[in-house]
N, C-alpha and C positions, 0 to 999 in steps of 0.2 A: 355252454361253458363247461370246462373241465371241473370235476368235483374238487373241492378244497378239503374234503374229509378223507381220512385214511383209517383203516382198521388196524388193530395190533399186528395181524399177520402181514399186512401190506407194509407197515412200518418196519417190521423185522427184516423183510426182504430188501427194503431200501437201505437199511443200515448195513446189510451184508453185501450190497451191490457196490458199484464203482463210483456213484455220485457222492458228493460231499453233503452230508446232512448235519444241520445244527439243531439240536434239541433244546427247547426252552421250556422250563417248568414254571408256569405262571400260577403258582399256588395262592389263590385269592378267593375270599368270600366276603360278602357284604358285612357280616358280623365278625369277621376275623381276617382283616385285609393283609396281614403280614404272615406269610406262610413259610418263612425260612426254616423254622424248627421242624416242621413237617417234612420239608424238602430234605433236610440233612438226615432225617431219620430213614427215609427211603425215597428213591427217585429212579427214573429210567437211567440205565448206564450211559454216562457221558453228558447227561442233561445239565444245563446251566440254570441257576435260579434267577428269576425275573420278579422284581417287586413292582406290581402294577401301579401302585400309588406314586412311586418315585421314579420308576423307569419308563412307564407308559402314560404318564400324565404330568402336568406342570402344576404341582401343588404350590400354595402360597400366593396365588393370584386372587384378585378381588372376587367376592361371592357372586358378583354380577357376571362373571365369566363361567360359572358353574363349578361343580365339585371335582370334576376330572377334565379340566381343559386340555386341549392338545398341547404337547410339549413343543418348544421351539425346535426347529429342524436341526440346528447345530447341536443342541443338547441330546436329541434323539440319535443323531449320528454317532456322537461320542458313546452313548449307551450301546448302540448296536455293535460298534467296534469292540467295546469292553466285553460284550457277550460272545465275541469271537466270530461274528458274521462277516463273511468275505463275499466279494462279488461272485455271483454264480451259484452260491450255496442254495440248497433246498432247506427251508426253515420249517420245522415242525414244532408247533406249540401244543402243550397239553396242560391240564390242571386236575383238580380233584373235586370240582363242583360244577356239574352241568355244562362244562365247556365254556363257562363265562369268561374267565381270565384269558383262556386260549383264544377265544373269539376276538377279544380286544386286541391281542397281539396280532392276530391275522389281519384285522381291519387296519390297524395303525401302521404296521410295517408295509402292508400293501399300499396304503395311502402315501407312504414315504418312498415308494418306488421299487421295493423289493418284489421281484416278479413271481417267485415261487414260495409262497407261504401257505402252509396247510395246518389242519387241526386233527389231532388224534381223537376220533369220535369216542367219547366215553372216558377219556383221560386215563389216569394211572389205574383206576379200578378195572377198566376194560383190559388193560395190559396185563394186570395180575390175574384176572379171571381167565385169560388165555394161557396161563402157566408160564409167562415170560419173566425173566429175572429183573430184579431191582438191585440197587446198590445204596450205600449210605455215605455220609460225608459231604464234602463240598467239591465242586469242579471249577477250576479256574482255567479258562481256555487261553490259548495264544491270542493275541490281539488281532482283530479283524481289520479289513481294509475297505469295507463297503462305503460307497458314496450314496447319500440319500438326496432325494428331491421330492418335495411335497406336492400333493395335488393329483396323485394317480387314482384316487377314489373320490367321488363327488361328495361334497358337504353342503350343509344348509346353514345360513344365518337365521336369526330370529324372524326377520321379515320374510325370508324365503320359506321358512317352515310354515308361517301363517298363511302365505299365499298357496302353498301346496295343499294345505288342509282344505282349501276351497276348490282347487283346480285338479287335484289328483287324489292320491291316497297317502295320508300321513298316519303312520302306525305308532301308537303308544304301546311300548312293550312291558309296562309295569303291571303289577297285580291289579285285579279288577277293583278292589276296594280303594286303592290309591287313585286309579283313573276316575272313579266315580266321585272322589272327593270326600269319602267317608272317613278317611284317616290320612295323615301325612306325617310320618315319623322323622323325616330328614330335612325337608325343605320348607320355606317360609309360608307358602300357601298351598291349600289342597285343591285338587281338581285336575283339569287337563286343558290342552290347547284346543280352542273351539274348532270343531270340525274333524278332530282326530278320531281314528278308529282304534279300539283296544284289542290287541292280540297278545295276551300274556305269554311269555316265553314257555311257561309250563304247558301251554296248549299244543306245542309241537315237539315236546321232549317225551321220550319213552324210557323211563328208568335212567335218566341222565344222558341219554343218547339221542341225537337228532333223528326224528322220524324219517322214513324213506321219502323219496321224491314225490310219489303219488299222494301220500298223506300231507306232506308240506303244501303241495299245490292245492289240495282241497281246503286246508286251513286258510290260506291266503285268498283263495278264490271267493270265499264267503264274504270278504269285505271289499271285493271289487278289484283285486289285483289280477290283471289280465294283460296280454300283449298290447303295447301302445299306451298304457296308463303310467304316468309318472308316479314313482313311489319314494317315500322317505320314511325314516325311522327315528324315534327318540325314546328315551326312557327317563330314569332319574338323573343320571350323570353321564350317559354316553357309553356305558359298558354293555348293558343288556341290548341297547340299540345296535351295537356291533354284532351281537349274537343273532339278532333278528336279520341284520343285513347278510350274515352268513347263511342263515336258513333260506333267505330269498335267492342268494347266489346259487344255491343248490337246485333251484327250479328255473334258473336262467334269467333271473331278474336282478338288474343292477339298481340298488337302492341308494339314494343320497342319505347321509347321516347328519343329524343335527347334534354336533358334539356337546354343546352346552346343555341340551335337553331341558327337562323340567327344572333342574336346579338353577339353570340360568334364567329361564323364562319367569319363574316364580319370584326371583329376586328383582324383577323390574316391575314396579307397582303400576306402570302404565299399560302393561300387557293384560288383555282380558283373560278371564278364567271361566271355563265351563265345568259344570258338575253333572252327576247322573250319567246315564248311558248315552 
């Protein structure tokens, strides 16, 4: 697979080249989900602000669908066009927190059929560390014309996630203490899907940057990820799961993502819960 990660220098070259690049600033953190103020203070030149909660999820649905359910494709297409995305564009997403929001954009837009979506590894901090310029204010692009079609990346239902935990490798990307069930600050029940393996996102990040392919392969090999094994990812609400799916993509593994993740599973009282390691 071609890498979906770009360095600041690579991105600068792309912006100076002949291809059309659409920059998306997905400034999101779990403890501070709305990053418009930070975006308006400084962002990559030409970048358009994306609100993960409202643009890349369908809020307002029942809790039994999870905290960040996938948006309806018509709503996502309207968002993509408002962001200025046109057919054939190269889309580069970035953020300011461990590539989390950017990975959600990478996964979701790829799922919706956009062929060339990438992530600036290290986000705006890496860009600025390379001595590259930023600008302030808001960017309102010309309306795009992209047509979206869902299903270009594999997903899992609750039943499929449960089966994969038995038949393949189902990765839980949350912090260890949440996986073990020692604490649960966001969702109704603590613990994890029985049979899942815990790989916290922090285990394959190096100062907010994805580790290189050899390190990534080692991390995932430890839990049985190898050629021919079916792999799935989940987290709290589907954001970090997309991040893990991106890490797996970098080592040539296509992972199915459980969009509802633990926030959906734990809202269904009939679903079993495991604790401990």
